C-alpha positions as a Python dict, from the first residue, in 0.01 Angstrom:
ca = {
    (1, 'M'): (0, 0, 0),
    (2, 'S'): (-67, -81, 367),
    (3, 'T'): (-275, 33, 662),
    (4, 'A'): (-210, -37, 1029),
    (5, 'A'): (-391, -373, 1029),
    (6, 'N'): (-395, -488, 669),
    (7, 'T'): (-190, -473, 356),
    (8, 'V'): (-402, -330, 74),
    (9, 'L'): (-295, -410, -281),
    (10, 'N'): (-419, -259, -605),
    (11, 'I'): (-428, -549, -851),
    (12, 'A'): (-503, -497, -1221),
    (13, 'L'): (-683, -793, -1378),
    (14, 'V'): (-590, -815, -1746),
    (15, 'G'): (-615, -1059, -2034),
    (16, 'N'): (-732, -1119, -2388),
    (17, 'P'): (-1105, -1091, -2456),
    (18, 'N'): (-1294, -1411, -2373),
    (19, 'S'): (-1011, -1550, -2160),
    (20, 'G'): (-1227, -1590, -1847),
    (21, 'K'): (-1113, -1262, -1693),
    (22, 'T'): (-1455, -1136, -1586),
    (23, 'S'): (-1550, -1477, -1445),
    (24, 'L'): (-1233, -1463, -1235),
    (25, 'F'): (-1318, -1109, -1121),
    (26, 'N'): (-1663, -1229, -1013),
    (27, 'S'): (-1513, -1527, -829),
    (28, 'L'): (-1256, -1314, -645),
    (29, 'T'): (-1486, -1026, -551),
    (30, 'G'): (-1827, -1190, -520),
    (31, 'L'): (-1964, -931, -761),
    (32, 'N'): (-2160, -1020, -1071),
    (33, 'Q'): (-2033, -840, -1378),
    (34, 'K'): (-2180, -922, -1715),
    (35, 'V'): (-1988, -1195, -1895),
    (36, 'G'): (-2000, -1205, -2275),
    (37, 'N'): (-1840, -1379, -2569),
    (38, 'F'): (-1752, -1069, -2766),
    (39, 'P'): (-1493, -790, -2736),
    (40, 'G'): (-1593, -472, -2559),
    (41, 'V'): (-1814, -620, -2283),
    (42, 'T'): (-1601, -449, -2018),
    (43, 'V'): (-1577, -98, -2156),
    (44, 'D'): (-1440, 65, -1845),
    (45, 'K'): (-1248, -49, -1542),
    (46, 'K'): (-1458, -215, -1272),
    (47, 'Q'): (-1338, -253, -915),
    (48, 'G'): (-1413, -492, -633),
    (49, 'R'): (-1266, -598, -300),
    (50, 'C'): (-1108, -937, -235),
    (51, 'D'): (-974, -1084, 88),
    (52, 'I'): (-644, -1243, -16),
    (53, 'S'): (-554, -1359, 334),
    (54, 'E'): (-622, -1272, 696),
    (55, 'N'): (-390, -969, 672),
    (56, 'M'): (-418, -877, 306),
    (57, 'V'): (-698, -715, 108),
    (58, 'A'): (-691, -642, -262),
    (59, 'N'): (-870, -384, -469),
    (60, 'I'): (-920, -583, -793),
    (61, 'I'): (-946, -364, -1103),
    (62, 'D'): (-1102, -552, -1396),
    (63, 'L'): (-965, -389, -1710),
    (64, 'P'): (-1116, -434, -2057),
    (65, 'G'): (-986, -731, -2253),
    (66, 'T'): (-709, -652, -2496),
    (67, 'Y'): (-473, -847, -2721),
    (68, 'S'): (-167, -624, -2685),
    (69, 'L'): (-31, -301, -2546),
    (70, 'Y'): (-95, -137, -2884),
    (71, 'P'): (-453, -15, -2837),
    (72, 'K'): (-685, 4, -3137),
    (73, 'R'): (-1023, 55, -2968),
    (74, 'G'): (-1143, 289, -2694),
    (75, 'D'): (-1178, 11, -2438),
    (76, 'E'): (-818, -101, -2503),
    (77, 'W'): (-700, 253, -2421),
    (78, 'V'): (-847, 213, -2071),
    (79, 'S'): (-622, -90, -2011),
    (80, 'Y'): (-323, 79, -2175),
    (81, 'K'): (-345, 388, -1952),
    (82, 'V'): (-365, 187, -1629),
    (83, 'L'): (-86, -55, -1722),
    (84, 'L'): (148, 223, -1833),
    (85, 'Q'): (62, 416, -1515),
    (86, 'Q'): (-95, 706, -1703),
    (87, 'D'): (-425, 682, -1513),
    (88, 'S'): (-409, 904, -1204),
    (89, 'D'): (-699, 715, -1039),
    (90, 'V'): (-540, 367, -1050),
    (91, 'Q'): (-180, 269, -982),
    (92, 'P'): (-152, -112, -979),
    (93, 'D'): (93, -277, -738),
    (94, 'M'): (54, -607, -920),
    (95, 'V'): (-110, -766, -1224),
    (96, 'I'): (-310, -1086, -1250),
    (97, 'L'): (-280, -1186, -1613),
    (98, 'V'): (-556, -1422, -1722),
    (99, 'A'): (-434, -1652, -2000),
    (100, 'D'): (-652, -1895, -2195),
    (101, 'A'): (-470, -2231, -2193),
    (102, 'S'): (-655, -2340, -2508),
    (103, 'N'): (-507, -2042, -2701),
    (104, 'L'): (-182, -2010, -2509),
    (105, 'K'): (38, -1893, -2797),
    (106, 'R'): (-185, -1590, -2863),
    (107, 'N'): (-207, -1512, -2490),
    (108, 'L'): (169, -1533, -2434),
    (109, 'L'): (239, -1238, -2665),
    (110, 'F'): (37, -1012, -2436),
    (111, 'C'): (194, -1181, -2134),
    (112, 'S'): (546, -1098, -2254),
    (113, 'Q'): (442, -734, -2308),
    (114, 'I'): (303, -713, -1954),
    (115, 'L'): (617, -871, -1807),
    (116, 'D'): (830, -615, -1990),
    (117, 'L'): (651, -340, -1794),
    (118, 'K'): (836, -469, -1484),
    (119, 'I'): (518, -486, -1274),
    (120, 'P'): (489, -798, -1055),
    (121, 'V'): (266, -1054, -1229),
    (122, 'V'): (79, -1370, -1138),
    (123, 'V'): (-59, -1568, -1434),
    (124, 'A'): (-403, -1727, -1389),
    (125, 'L'): (-431, -2004, -1648),
    (126, 'T'): (-795, -2062, -1747),
    (127, 'M'): (-967, -2301, -1992),
    (128, 'M'): (-745, -2596, -1897),
    (129, 'D'): (-1034, -2833, -1974),
    (130, 'L'): (-1061, -2695, -2330),
    (131, 'A'): (-685, -2726, -2375),
    (132, 'R'): (-703, -3093, -2273),
    (133, 'Q'): (-991, -3151, -2517),
    (134, 'K'): (-769, -3011, -2794),
    (135, 'G'): (-491, -3248, -2688),
    (136, 'T'): (-276, -2965, -2549),
    (137, 'Q'): (-70, -3045, -2242),
    (138, 'I'): (90, -2758, -2054),
    (139, 'D'): (390, -2796, -1829),
    (140, 'I'): (279, -2551, -1558),
    (141, 'K'): (608, -2560, -1365),
    (142, 'G'): (812, -2523, -1685),
    (143, 'L'): (598, -2230, -1800),
    (144, 'A'): (640, -2059, -1462),
    (145, 'L'): (1018, -2105, -1483),
    (146, 'E'): (1032, -1966, -1837),
    (147, 'L'): (818, -1662, -1750),
    (148, 'G'): (975, -1607, -1409),
    (149, 'V'): (635, -1562, -1242),
    (150, 'P'): (382, -1788, -1069),
    (151, 'V'): (141, -1968, -1304),
    (152, 'V'): (-177, -2099, -1141),
    (153, 'P'): (-443, -2308, -1320),
    (154, 'V'): (-791, -2183, -1225),
    (155, 'N'): (-1152, -2252, -1313),
    (156, 'P'): (-1339, -1950, -1175),
    (157, 'R'): (-1686, -2083, -1254),
    (158, 'K'): (-1619, -2393, -1041),
    (159, 'E'): (-1408, -2204, -782),
    (160, 'K'): (-1110, -2430, -858),
    (161, 'G'): (-759, -2296, -802),
    (162, 'I'): (-878, -1973, -635),
    (163, 'H'): (-711, -2058, -303),
    (164, 'H'): (-380, -2129, -482),
    (165, 'L'): (-412, -1805, -678),
    (166, 'K'): (-465, -1605, -359),
    (167, 'R'): (-167, -1779, -198),
    (168, 'S'): (52, -1692, -500),
    (169, 'I'): (-61, -1329, -477),
    (170, 'E'): (22, -1325, -107),
    (171, 'V'): (371, -1469, -166),
    (172, 'M'): (437, -1227, -455),
    (173, 'A'): (322, -932, -242),
    (174, 'A'): (550, -1038, 44),
    (175, 'N'): (846, -1037, -197),
    (176, 'I'): (741, -741, -409),
    (177, 'D'): (1045, -530, -316),
    (178, 'N'): (1286, -805, -422),
    (179, 'W'): (1100, -915, -735),
    (180, 'Q'): (1300, -893, -1057),
    (181, 'A'): (1123, -919, -1390),
    (182, 'R'): (1261, -1099, -1690),
    (183, 'T'): (1324, -900, -2004),
    (184, 'F'): (1161, -1049, -2311),
    (185, 'L'): (1215, -771, -2561),
    (186, 'I'): (1585, -698, -2583),
    (187, 'P'): (1659, -369, -2762),
    (188, 'Q'): (1867, -422, -3072),
    (189, 'P'): (2101, -164, -3227),
    (190, 'W'): (1975, 5, -3543),
    (191, 'P'): (2069, -44, -3812),
    (192, 'P'): (2153, -409, -3733),
    (193, 'N'): (2514, -518, -3767),
    (194, 'R'): (2577, -719, -4081),
}
């Protein structure tokens, strides 16, 4: 994870389709991936470099959009293999989970699945303007406390929140060895007690 001068992180960028994930990738890396409004635009993992801080560089891996860890399409299998560490080419140290604030309930299912993998996570909350237009107010601090991970509102197209996201990544990376994930899915005995 580190070289003599810099810490180098492998960060998987994940989220539901159309959550703003590729726009965030472009903002972080300066690259220009195609952005579309339909599933399957990112059909393979794309990678780019991002300077997180003076002493930290990240290899950002943009994974195809998916709704859950139960893949149904070929592009979802790409994400599944990386996140479950079955891809020998990519071993993420951390995950940036892009969540659409205007469809938060749907996005939080995937978020809970990612958190249950016990990989350090930073949530990038996009589409805050659309959420406000729908009358949805999100308690960012409360959400972060409930999830047990940093939650950072961002608008990648306007470069808003990117500095705070990078700072959250830096803090998470500095504490990666002491990070403890919450458990959202608690195994139940079968058959259930009656």
